[in-house]
Every structure is written in structure tokens, then in C-alpha cells.
C-alpha positions, 0 to 999 in steps of 0.5 A: 627449503624447497617443496617437493611437488608431492608435499606442495600439492598436499599441503594445497588440499589441506588448506583447500579443505580449511577453506571449505570448513570456515565457510560451511561454519561460519560464512553463509551463517551470517551472510544477510537475507535477501530482505536485510539486504533492501535498503530502499522500498518502493510501494504503488497502490492500485485500487479494488481489484479482485486476484482473480480479474487482474491476474486471470480473466482481465484483458486490460492489464497485460503488463501487470498481469504477465510482464511483471511477475515474470520480472520478480515475484507473484503473491497469489494470496495477498489480501486487503484487511477491510472496506473501503479504501481508507481502512487499507491504507492506514492499516498498511502505515500503522497497523491500526484496524477498521473504525466505523469512520474509516470503513466509511472513508471518512466523507467528514475529516474528523478527529479519532475521539479515543475512549480507551486502549484494548487488552491488546494495546490499540486505541479504542474509539471513533474517528478517523485522524489518530492522535499523536500517541499513535505511532506510524511506520515514518515515525519509526523510520525517522527514529532509526536515522531513516527517510520516507516520502509520500508521493501523490498524483494530482495533489495539489492541482485545485489549490482551492480544495488542497495543498500541493503538500501535505493535502487534507481537509480541515479537521472537522469539515467535508472531505472535498476530495471525495469528488473529482474535477474535470479539467478546465479553465481554473483547473487545467489538469483536473484533479482526480487527488483522493485524501483517503488513499493518502495514508499520511494525512489520517495521523497526528503524529505526521500532520502537526510536524514539519515532515508532513509539508517536506515529505507528503509531496506531488507525484511529479518530485519523484522523478528528480528524487530517484536521479540519485541514491542520495536523494531516494528516501529508504521508504517510498510511498505512490498513490496514482490518482483515482482514474490511473489507480484503476478506481474509477471507470471500467477500462473500456472508455465507453460512454460514461463509464471512463473517468471524469477527465475522459480516461479509460480507467480500471485496470487499462488506466492503472497498467498505462500508469505502471508502464511509466513509472515502473520503468523509472523506479527500476532504473533508478540507482537505488533500486538496482543498488538494494531495492524492492518494489512492491505493487498492491491493491487496497481491497479486492472489487467485488460486491453480492449485490447493489440497489438503488431506493428512495426514501420518503425525503426523496434522498436517493440510497444507494445499497451496496453488500460486500463479497470480496471480504475474504482474509488470511492469516487469522486476521480479526476485526479489532476493537472498533466494529463488530462483524457483521458491519453495517454502516451509512455513507453520506455523499450529498444531502440528496444521496447516501451509499448503505454499506453491508460488510460480512466479515472481516477482511478485504478480499484476495487482491494478489501483489507483485514484487520486483527487487534484485533479490528476488528471481524472475518467475518467482511464484509465492502461495503464502499467505500475506495482507497488509499487516505483513506488509508493514511487518516486512518493512519494519523487517527489511529496516530493522525495526524491532517493535511491530505496529498494531496488528502487525504485531499478531501473532504467527502474522508472515513476513516476506522471507525465502518464499519472496526473496530467492536470488 
């Protein structure tokens, strides 16, 4: 039957309207969000810098301060969860709050001795290396059939201190990685690896399994893994050495103020590290397909005061009072400490740090996120911290059980304020 042209156009109009109605009713509702589209997460954690410096007054980090935020999202209200370094790294992969030992960077690599469980289900006790009953993000990922790897710069450079995989001290011994090694005939590259910046080795649920030797590796393995989607882990955690993460040095290269290997350190060396590794990640097929790169800092770096005294025994005391203990998201200190908190941090037989913390929280640091699912130039003023990061990664990978304080009521996870594309 031959349709008249007027009837034909009427039929087309009806079909068009019907198609639009179906799309409005069901199509968009079921479309995955930006977070749900992400299948590969990369985290680079830097050290000890405040937001006002990194993204404001500093002239040492133009790549991080200007170039990268213009390519993705700047989180202006991202906070550390404590001082010193280690407690922040532990929080990022387990949601566990501070203990007196992690707040002092666990100069002795000792087991966590659990004496009970808090009302909100957290282990109560003291120490550093959590028992196998305390679960982590890697445990969750493995259970979900997903892959993970930690890449540690300089790990294994001096095999007499730490191995090239799963590098950590012997339980109950002093952590020799708190001291950096300059390049020498014995250690040509020097060794600026710090176990306290490697969160994976503080959990028996990781170090007592073959996964630690397989998945906690030196940074030089990353480039090979990035070559194919199939060899790129779903979760990648990258720790630069203590010069390239900004911890050591002041970034000027001035005499006595640079890193032990002669590099300037500070934000300058961190910026140079990012210039090398960020393009490699962004060029990978895994990132281009469904990736998210997070660049954050463990904690803010400002102190209220620092004094040096010598006691009657001749021991030098460096007393540090932290100023950058601001926090967000109704963060609490946890069951194992109370604030204000004062701790000693032995460095040697003749020197120790005396640390004073006025409140829980690690200061405002900011963070930068890059992804195909983020519009360039996005700015989010939503409050986030390391527990938020953990909750966000758990959401991305469809994990519904939030660990530790990632399960805190009202805690925000990265949402439409971040995934704007």
C-alpha cells in the first residue's frame, strides 16, 4: 500500500515523539555515572604541603598548581586525616584512625596489640602492624576479582635495608628506612625509600600473603604494566621517594636545604616527578579507556613552633607543635588517642622529637583529579579527606562495605561535583 506523504510525515512525528519518551523514561535513568564508568584508579601521594602554598603562593610547582587543574578537577577542600605521615597512608587503604605509634611514624616496626573493639567496630590497642583480621582495600579488591599494585620509588635500592618487593623492617626492630642514603659505591642510586610512606606493609592481611611480594613492587615496574590494559591493575598506588614526594628539601637547592642526593626537593622536585609520570599514565590505554588519576598529599606541613633543647643527659629534644590540624567532614580522633595529644618520636640515642597535636586532622592540602569523565577546569569546594578517598574508590569498584571511618555517617564520596563530563 502506498502511503500519502501527509500520513507518512505524521507517522514519523509519532515515532520521533515515542523515541524521545522512551529515552526520557528509561534510557538516562540507567546510564552509569562518571564514577561508575571508572575501572582503573591511579593515586600519587605527595608529602607535607598546605593548600595555600601548593595551589597559591608557591612558584616551585607550576605543573601541579596550574597545568594539571586546568586539565581536570581541583578539590579545594581536601584534608589530611592526621599527623605524622603514616596515619594518613593507613587511613587511605583501611579507614583506620591514628594510634600513638602511627602518629609518631612507627620508628619501631611493632605489631598492633589489640585489647578490644570500639562501639563502632574499630580495633582498640597500640602499635603499627595491624592483625590479619583488619581488612584493607586490597583485600576487598581481591575478593571482588579485581587487581591492585603499589609502586614504591627506591624500594630495594639497598637490599641490606629492605627487599625490592614488600620492603619492610623485621617485626620488633627499628625502622632503618627513616634515614636516607646518599649515592655511594655500595648503593649507586642511593636509597630514599621510606616504609612509613608504604601503607601496604602495615597489615598482616597483606604482608603474610604472597600478594605482598607480587603486588608491592619498585616504581620501575609501572611503565611495563602500563603498556597494556590487561597488565594495568585496577588500583595503582604510587609513592615517590622522600625527595620526589616533596618531603625533604625546600625546593631551592640551597646548600644544606636540598635532598641527600643533591636534588632540590620540596615542591620543585615533586613537580618534576609529576612531569615524568603523569604523561605516562595519561598515555596508557587503561587511563584513556576508563581511568581516574588522583594526586593528593598526606598532610599539611605548617607547624606553630619548633624549638631545640638539650636535657641533663645530653639528649637533644626537637619540640614540634603542629598548626595544620584542620579537618573536615566531622572527623573524630578514634578510640586509641585523645586530644590534645603529646608524643615522643625517638630518632637516635642522642635525639628525639617531642610532638604536640592540638586536634585530629591533618590540615587542608587540596587534591587534583584527572579523568576522561571530568571536564577540564572543574573546581569542587565539597569537603573531602582520606576516608572520603577510600569510600570513593570502594564505590567506584562496586564495593558496598566501607572500611573503618570510610563508613562514617554523612561522609561524602566523589560525585557529580567531580565527575562533570
